N, C-alpha and C positions, 0 to 999 in steps of 0.2 A: 490220237495228238495234231496238232497243227503246224502247219511251220506257213512261217510267216517271211519268206523274204523280201530282204529291198537291195536297192543295188544305192551309191552315190562317186560325187567325183575330189573326197577329202575323203583320206578313213581315220581325217584328229577328230572329226565329226564323229563319229559315230565309236569315238576311247573314249575323250570326252565325255559323250551320253554312258559308257557303263562306269570306268572313272569317275566320279559324279556317288552314281550306285557304292558303288568299293570304300572311294570314302569316308559315305552313312555310314555305315557297316547295315546297309538295304538290301548288299549282292555279294558273291567272293569270285573268286579266281578259279579255275576247279580244275582246268590242268591248260595244257600250249602245247602245241606242235612246232616246233622250228624257231622258236622263236629264243629272247638269254631270257632268261626271269624274269617275269613284267611286274616283283611287288619288290619296294623299294624299301627299308630298314623301317620306317616307320605303319608298312603293310599297307600301306598309299601305293594305285594303281606307276609306275617311275614309265609317263609319259616318252620319255626318251632309250628306253630300255627297249621298249614295243617301238616303236620306227627307228630306230638301228637294224630292228632283224626284218625291215620292211624297203625300208630307202632304197634294196637290191632292186627289190622287185618294181620299183617305179622308177626310177632312172632306165631300166635295161626298154620297157620302153613307155614312152611318152604322148603318142597317139593316141595310148584309148581313153576316153576321155573316163567312163565309169568306173574308175578303178576297184573301190567296194565293195565283200559283197560280205550282208550283215543277213544271219536271221537269226528268229526268234522258232525255238523249238517248246511247243506245250502239250503238257500233256493232259490229260481230263483233272478234275480239280477229287477225284475220285480215285485217285492214282497215287501211286506214293511210291517212290523209286527213293535205290539208294545211295549215294552219291557214285559209289563202281558202278551198281546199274547206266545211271545219266551220263558218268563217260567212254561206257561205249556204248549206248544211244547214240552222240555225239557223237565218239570216231566214226564209228558204222557209217550212218548217214553223210558226214563228210566223206571217208570215202565213196562210197558209192556214185558222188554229187560231182567227183573229179575234182573233193580237195584235196584230198588225201596228205600227196606232201606238197600241201602249199604251206606254210607261214598261218598259223590258226591260232587264236583265245578263247577258248572259250569261260563265262559266267555264268552263276547263279544266280538270278535274283529272288529273293526273298520278299518285296516289300508289297504283295498284291495276295490275296486270298490261296494262290497254289502259289509251287515254287516253279521256275521256269527256268529257258537256259537262251541266252543268246553269244551268239556267235562273233564275229570278226572274223573277215580275210580277207584277201586280194583275185581277183580278176587276171591276173597276170601272172605266168611263172617265172622261173628260174632263165628263163632260155627268151624274157620279154614275150611271148604268143599272151595271145590271150584265148583261155580256158573257154569250152565251147559250153553254150547259155541256150542253146535251142533244149525247144521244147522243158525246159528246165521247171514248171511248173509241176509238169505231167509227173516227170523224172520223181520232182519231190515226194508226192505222192504216195508213187507206187512203195518204192521205198520206205517210207510212215507205214502201204497197211504192212509193213513187211514188220516194220522194226513190230509196232502193235502186237502180234500173234506170238511173237517171238518169246517178248517181254509177257503174256498176255495183257496189256494193257487195253482199256477201253477208248471201240474202235469209232468215228466223227463219227457223229448226230446230226445234218441239218444244219445250214443256219449258221456252225459250227466256226467253221473257218472265215464269214464273215469279225464274228466274233474274238478274233485273233485278231484279224488283221485292219481291225480298230481299236488292236490294243494301244491305252492310255500314256501317252508318253510326253515332256518336256516337251517345248517346243526347242530346236534348236539353233537359231539363225543363223554359226556359219557354215548349215548343211545346204543351204539354202530353202526354192520351195515355201517361205516364209507363210503364203495365203495353205497354201493346201495343207503346212504340220495346224494352224492355226482350225481353218475351215476342219480340219476331223477333230484335232486336242473338244475344242467346243465343245460340241456337238455328247462328245463322249461323255461331256464332267455334264453334261446339263441330259443324261441318257442313265446315267450314273447316283448320280448326286442329287438333294434336297435344298436347295438356297428357298430358305422367305424373304429376302431381300439384298436389296440388289451390295448392298456393303459386301455381304456375308462371300456370293457371290464370286465381285472381286478380291474376296481371301479365297477362292476356290482358283482358281485363274491363274493368279498369283503364284502358287506352288509346284504347275504346272511351265515357269515364264510367260505367264504370258499376262498384258495386261484388256480393263478397261472403260470405256469413258464414256457415262452418259451428256453428247449433247443435247442443250434444250435454250429455248430464247427463243424468238417471235421476230419474221424481219416481213415486213413490211404488211401489219397490225396483224399475220396468222402467228396461230404455234407452233414450236415442230416442238419436235423431240428424236432421237438418230440415238445409235450408240456406236463406235468410233474399236478395234480391236485395236494389238500389236503383238509383238515382238519384248519378251527383257535377258537382260545379262542376267547370268548369277549377284550382280552384285547392284540388280534391281533396275538401277537406269534401262528408257526405252530401248530398242533395234532397229532398224530400218523404218519405213515407213509406215501411215498409219492406215489401219484397212476396212474400211466402211462396211459397217454386217450386210447393207444391201445387195455388194458386190459377193457374195460366200450364202443368203439367204435370207428367206421372210422368216423362217426358222430361230433366225439368233438377233435378231432385229425387235427393235425395244418394243414391239407391241406384244411379240410371240413370251419375250421375259415378261413381260406384267402381268400375259396370262398364267407362264412358267412359278415365279415364286406364290401368286395365289395359286396354287394348286398345293407344294411346297408346305409351305402353316397349313393345310388344312389336313394333311399325313402328319404332320409334329403335331394339330395338337391334340392328334386320336393316343387316347388314354397310354402310357403306359414308353409312347413313341422314343422316349428323350431317356429313362431310363438306364436301360446299361450306360450309354453314353458318362449318362450321369457317375454312376456309380462306378465306372473306369475313371474319370476325373477322380472323385470325392479318397478311390482305395489309393493314386496316385500323388495325394497332396498329404494326405499322409504314413507314406510314404519316404519323402521326395525332403530332404530340405534345405533345395536350392533350387533357383531356375533352371540353370544345365540339366540335372537333375529328373525332374519335375518333365522335361521336355522330351528330355531320357525312354525313360523309362515309360511313359505313356507312348512313343511308337513300337517300342514295343508291344504294347498291345491295339497297332494299329490306328492311331490317334493323332494326328499333328495339333499341334497348340500355339497357335502362329499372336503372340505377344505383339503392345503395339505403344511403343517406348516415346517423352519428348527428351530434349537434348541434357535434362537434368537426370534422366534413368526414370524418372515417374511413367509405373505400367497404368496406357489410361482404356486400354482394351484386348480383348481377345478372345480367336475365334477356335475352334477348337475343331476339325477334318478329321472325319470318323469314317474315314479308307473300308471296310468293313461289311459299315450298314448305309450305308451311303448317304449320313447325317451328317450338311452344316451346320454351324451353330453359334451365336455369340456365348461368348457364358453367362446376360444377364438374363438370353433363355432358357438358362437348365434350371434359375431358381438365381437371390442376393445372396447364399453365401459361392458362388463362381459367377459375380462382376468382377473387372475388372480393379477395382478398390479395393476388393480381400485379395488380389494374386495378387495387388500392396503394397498390400501389409503383411505380403509371406515373402512374397518372388522380391518388391524394388527396390529398390540400389537402397538409401538408407538404412533398410531394414540388414541387408544383405554385411553393412557398415557394421547393424547395432550387435546383431549378433554375435555371440563367444563359439570364435573361430576351431577351438579347439573341441567343443562339444562336436563335434561333424563326422569327424571319423568314423570312429566309434560307437555312433547312435545307434540306439537297438527301436527307440521309437521316436514319434511325434514330446513325448516326455520329459524324454530327457533328450532329443539337441534343440529345445531350445528357452534360453533360460524362465523363471517366472513373472519376470516383468516385463516380460519380450509382449507387442501388443495381439500376435498373429496367434498367442497361448485358449482367447478366449472364442475365436474363430475355428481352431485347431476342434475346444471340444468341443462343438455345438455337432460337427463334422464327423468328431466318433459318437456323437451318441446318436445321430443319428444312423450310421451301420453298428450301431449296438442293437439299436430299434427292431432294424430291419433285420437281422437277427436271430431275435429275439420272436418275430412274425413267423419268420420261415422256421423256425424248429415249432410255431406251436398251431402254423398247418399239416408242415409232414405229421404228427402227435395227433392232429386229426385224422387224417387221412389213413393214418394205423387205426384209432378206436373201428371209425366208419369199417374198415378190412375187416377190423377179429368182429362187431358184429351182426356181416351180415355169413360166416362163416359159424356162426353159434346161433343163426336165425334157424325156425327147422322149415 
């Protein structure tokens, strides 16, 4: 198990980061200590209730700058703990770290390949005294080793601490250190994902509240090309000052990105590289009758679908981000049946209005969901044929394998 401890000046930033996950269904509140019930009636995180529990501590000490204790506890990918075990691990960890009597909230995140915990608390006690943080990381490591032995968890392997420290998170402009956040998140994106074009790379960064712009032109007869990064809010608008790639490093600059796109393109051209993503998208299309349900069901499979629409509601672009395989691909890269015009026929505003809404709630298949005259029927029939062909091919492979195995047994 690995812990990644962070300090901060505003507890709201740490809570908002987890609130976004909870509201999207990518995280849940596992338990709280010394706090009012943190969830509203609609199962969203109630920021007012959280802050009401915390404010008396903040008012008791106005001198301490970094008042926030925010840590993530990351079990090894092969460890599978029940919610009750996770509660016990979190409670013992906080008690031994000196935060057992503090108000804190424990979130279980489920948006990456392994479940992990985030704990938000305060470094100020009820009397306004700052909690001792000397040798904090060393103490944390000792506690984690004991917890591994107690619960039979896999021990930390060399380098795993750095992987946890580089956990990919959305950039939070309210938390400050924008340059440091962007620097860490961009490098992690380049490490974890494969994007074959600038457009795909831009779409990926936008998921993590970053923006990127290519700056090209000619000055005094000389061509130039550069990259500028920046932070975004959840509303899609930029926040703060843009940052030139040269202030971060050559590894995120224009020439480095061109090499990265070329390598990614070669990887995605390998036979079968896109088969799994294509299958996820196709199977989800055949069981979703609206764009919202399509995105929701696809996200359950670890894939984000990012649609681009014009003011009239027409879909003119779609990009798929598979967080499990690290593939980012435009719909057209998967094939003609996955291009933007296909999804416009399926989920574009005009087609949603044309669909008989009374069919959708109780529909058990796309044949029931879409009227016979609906223009999407032809597309869905082709996708359904692909599914059946692949299923038959897989059955033939299994049958051939069984025959070969039987012949080997019968051979003298």
